[in-house]
C-alpha positions in Angstrom: 162.8 -5.2 31.1 161.2 -1.8 31.6 158.3 -0.7 29.4 158.7 2.6 27.5 156.2 4.3 29.9 158.1 3.1 33.0 161.4 4.2 31.5 160.1 7.7 30.7 158.6 7.9 34.2 161.9 7.0 35.8 163.8 9.5 33.6 161.5 12.4 34.5 162.0 14.8 37.4 159.4 15.0 40.2 156.9 17.9 39.8 158.2 18.9 36.4 155.7 18.8 33.6 156.7 16.6 30.7 155.4 16.0 27.2 155.5 12.5 25.7 157.8 12.9 22.7 156.9 12.2 19.1 159.4 12.7 16.4 162.8 11.0 16.7 161.6 8.5 19.3 160.1 5.1 19.6 156.8 6.8 19.9 156.6 8.0 16.3 154.1 5.3 15.5 150.6 6.5 16.7 149.7 3.1 18.1 152.9 2.9 20.2 152.3 6.4 21.4 148.8 5.6 22.4 149.8 2.4 24.2 152.5 4.3 26.2 150.1 7.2 27.0 147.5 4.7 28.3 150.1 3.0 30.5 151.0 6.5 31.9 147.3 7.0 32.6 147.2 3.7 34.5 150.2 5.0 36.5 148.1 8.1 37.3 145.5 5.8 38.9 148.2 4.7 41.4 149.3 8.3 42.1 152.6 8.0 40.4 151.9 10.7 37.8 149.3 13.4 37.2 147.9 13.8 33.7 148.1 17.5 32.8 146.7 17.4 29.3 145.5 14.8 26.9 144.4 15.0 23.2 142.9 12.3 21.1 142.6 12.0 17.3 141.3 9.5 14.9 143.8 7.2 13.0 141.2 4.7 12.0 140.3 4.6 15.7 140.4 7.1 18.6 144.0 7.3 19.8 145.8 9.5 22.3 148.2 11.7 20.1 149.4 14.2 22.8 149.9 13.7 26.5 151.5 16.0 29.1 152.1 14.6 32.6 153.9 15.4 35.8 155.7 12.8 38.0 154.3 12.9 41.5 156.6 10.7 43.5 159.4 8.2 43.4 158.0 4.9 42.2 
């Protein structure tokens, strides 16, 4: 079973900047959003994506609440 991050990665086009969605998606929960964003950041360490922009805010703890990325290759 694919993770949400992997699924979004596979649905994105190569070299096209994407924003991780919020409203109307499984990522409406700030903790789920943060977990998917962190997984995409791990993918960046392997050269699969490039993180273009990241923003963090506090929801009781420091969470990623906005992330823009670009798919770099087929993976």
